[in-house]
KEKE-3310 file (N, C-alpha, C; in steps of 0.2 Angstrom, whole numbers, plus 5000, padded with zeros to 4 digits):
npx = (5114:5122:5113:5113:5126:5125:5117:5124:5131:5121:5115:5126:5127:5115:5116:5122:5113:5101:5105:5107:5094:5087:5093:5087:5074:5058:5047:5033:5026:5013:5011:5002:4994:4981:4972:4962:4948:4950:4962:4980:4992:5007:5016:5029:5043:5054:5068:5066:5070:5083:5089:5091:5087:5076:5059:5046:5038:5022:5008:4995:4979:4966:4963:4964:4974:4984:4995:5008:5023:5033:5049:5062:5075:5093:5096:5086:5074:5059:5047:5030:5017:5000:4982:4970:4956:4945:4931:4928:4937:4946:4960:4969:4985:4996:5013:5020:5033:5036:5039:5042:5035:5026:5016:5003:4992:4980:4972:4957:4949:4933:4932:4932)
npy = (5254:5244:5233:5229:5224:5212:5204:5196:5188:5180:5174:5166:5158:5151:5143:5130:5123:5124:5117:5104:5101:5100:5089:5079:5077:5072:5058:5048:5033:5022:5005:4992:5004:5009:5001:4987:4987:4981:4974:4971:4983:4993:5005:5015:5024:5038:5048:5050:5050:5039:5036:5028:5036:5043:5046:5033:5030:5035:5029:5036:5034:5042:5049:5040:5030:5018:5011:5011:5016:5012:5008:5017:5012:5014:5022:5030:5026:5016:5003:4999:4988:4988:4986:4991:4997:5004:5012:5012:5025:5040:5044:5053:5048:5049:5049:5051:5057:5063:5080:5078:5074:5066:5065:5056:5052:5039:5028:5019:5004:4995:4981:4962)
npz = (5090:5096:5096:5082:5081:5088:5080:5070:5078:5085:5074:5070:5082:5081:5069:5070:5078:5070:5058:5064:5068:5056:5051:5059:5056:5060:5056:5051:5045:5039:5036:5030:5019:5011:5025:5031:5041:5057:5054:5055:5056:5053:5061:5056:5061:5061:5066:5080:5097:5102:5114:5130:5140:5135:5134:5130:5114:5109:5101:5092:5086:5078:5089:5099:5110:5103:5104:5116:5124:5115:5111:5102:5091:5093:5082:5081:5074:5073:5074:5075:5079:5077:5079:5067:5073:5069:5060:5042:5033:5033:5044:5056:5061:5075:5080:5095:5106:5120:5118:5105:5089:5075:5061:5051:5038:5038:5029:5030:5025:5023:5032:5030)
capx = (5120:5124:5109:5115:5132:5123:5113:5129:5133:5115:5115:5132:5126:5109:5117:5123:5106:5097:5108:5105:5087:5085:5095:5083:5067:5054:5042:5030:5021:5009:5011:5000:4990:4976:4972:4955:4946:4952:4968:4986:4996:5013:5018:5036:5045:5061:5070:5065:5076:5084:5093:5087:5084:5071:5052:5044:5034:5015:5005:4988:4974:4959:4963:4964:4980:4984:5002:5012:5030:5037:5056:5065:5082:5098:5097:5079:5069:5055:5041:5025:5011:4994:4976:4965:4950:4941:4927:4931:4938:4953:4961:4976:4989:5001:5018:5022:5038:5037:5038:5043:5029:5025:5009:5002:4985:4979:4965:4954:4943:4929:4935:4928)
capy = (5252:5238:5228:5227:5220:5206:5200:5191:5183:5176:5170:5161:5153:5147:5139:5123:5121:5123:5111:5098:5101:5098:5082:5075:5077:5066:5056:5042:5031:5016:5000:4994:5010:5008:4995:4986:4988:4975:4971:4973:4988:4994:5012:5015:5031:5039:5055:5050:5049:5032:5035:5025:5041:5046:5042:5029:5033:5033:5029:5038:5034:5045:5052:5034:5027:5011:5008:5015:5013:5010:5011:5018:5010:5019:5027:5034:5023:5012:4999:4997:4984:4989:4984:4996:4996:5010:5011:5015:5032:5043:5046:5055:5044:5053:5046:5056:5055:5070:5086:5076:5071:5066:5062:5054:5050:5032:5026:5012:5002:4991:4974:4957)
capz = (5087:5099:5094:5076:5082:5091:5075:5067:5084:5086:5068:5071:5087:5079:5063:5071:5080:5064:5054:5068:5068:5049:5050:5064:5055:5062:5051:5052:5039:5041:5031:5023:5019:5016:5029:5032:5048:5061:5051:5058:5052:5057:5061:5056:5062:5061:5069:5087:5102:5104:5120:5135:5145:5132:5135:5124:5109:5110:5094:5093:5080:5079:5096:5104:5110:5100:5107:5120:5127:5110:5111:5096:5091:5094:5077:5081:5071:5077:5070:5080:5076:5080:5075:5065:5076:5067:5054:5036:5033:5033:5050:5058:5066:5077:5085:5100:5111:5124:5113:5098:5086:5068:5060:5044:5037:5038:5025:5032:5021:5026:5033:5028)
cpx = (5123:5120:5111:5122:5130:5120:5118:5130:5127:5114:5120:5130:5120:5111:5118:5117:5102:5099:5106:5098:5084:5087:5091:5076:5063:5048:5039:5025:5018:5009:5006:4995:4987:4976:4964:4954:4947:4958:4974:4989:5002:5015:5026:5038:5052:5062:5068:5071:5077:5088:5088:5084:5078:5064:5051:5039:5027:5012:4997:4984:4968:4958:4963:4971:4980:4990:5005:5018:5034:5044:5060:5072:5087:5098:5090:5074:5065:5050:5037:5019:5006:4988:4972:4958:4945:4937:4931:4931:4945:4954:4968:4979:4995:5006:5021:5027:5040:5035:5039:5037:5029:5019:5008:4995:4985:4972:4963:4948:4939:4932:4930:4923)
cpy = (5245:5232:5225:5223:5213:5201:5195:5186:5178:5171:5164:5156:5148:5142:5132:5120:5119:5118:5105:5096:5098:5091:5077:5076:5071:5064:5049:5040:5024:5011:4994:5001:5011:5001:4993:4986:4981:4972:4974:4978:4990:5002:5012:5023:5032:5047:5055:5049:5042:5031:5032:5030:5044:5042:5038:5033:5031:5034:5031:5038:5037:5047:5046:5031:5020:5007:5013:5012:5010:5013:5011:5015:5016:5025:5031:5032:5018:5008:4997:4994:4986:4987:4990:4995:5002:5008:5014:5023:5034:5046:5049:5050:5048:5048:5052:5053:5062:5075:5084:5073:5071:5063:5061:5053:5042:5031:5019:5010:4997:4984:4969:4955)
cpz = (5090:5097:5087:5076:5085:5085:5072:5072:5085:5080:5068:5076:5085:5073:5065:5074:5074:5059:5057:5067:5061:5048:5054:5062:5056:5056:5053:5046:5042:5035:5033:5024:5012:5019:5029:5039:5051:5059:5055:5053:5056:5056:5061:5056:5062:5064:5076:5091:5104:5110:5125:5140:5142:5133:5129:5120:5110:5103:5095:5086:5081:5086:5102:5104:5108:5102:5111:5123:5121:5110:5104:5097:5092:5088:5076:5077:5075:5072:5076:5077:5080:5076:5073:5067:5075:5061:5048:5036:5033:5040:5051:5063:5068:5081:5089:5105:5115:5119:5106:5095:5078:5067:5052:5044:5035:5035:5027:5028:5025:5026:5030:5033)
residu = (UNK:UNK:UNK:UNK:UNK:UNK:UNK:UNK:UNK:UNK:UNK:UNK:UNK:UNK:UNK:UNK:UNK:UNK:UNK:UNK:UNK:UNK:UNK:UNK:UNK:UNK:UNK:UNK:UNK:UNK:UNK:UNK:UNK:UNK:UNK:UNK:UNK:UNK:UNK:UNK:UNK:UNK:UNK:UNK:UNK:UNK:UNK:UNK:UNK:UNK:UNK:UNK:UNK:UNK:UNK:UNK:UNK:UNK:UNK:UNK:UNK:UNK:UNK:UNK:UNK:UNK:UNK:UNK:UNK:UNK:UNK:UNK:UNK:UNK:UNK:UNK:UNK:UNK:UNK:UNK:UNK:UNK:UNK:UNK:UNK:UNK:UNK:UNK:UNK:UNK:UNK:UNK:UNK:UNK:UNK:UNK:UNK:UNK:UNK:UNK:UNK:UNK:UNK:UNK:UNK:UNK:UNK:UNK:UNK:UNK:UNK:UNK)
# end
């Protein structure tokens, strides 16, 4: 009987957290996409921690770190330029800041 009385309390306590989590959804995109091998691209992210006490964002392409220590702005957004030094294909790009992460696919075409 006591367990049933706890359920509404737990739901009420979790509601503000769930609403905050939904408004802080992380994402990352790459511009341009597709990019040619050897060309510059920019990873643009949002929903990351912009406080000075938070770690920098690490950008990983195909398992290789292409940028590290990227500092998000106070509003949680960042833009980080990197060179697409991979062959033609489709790769996963991950932006990671501690336990926070977002990923996208990057299409790479043959360079000149």
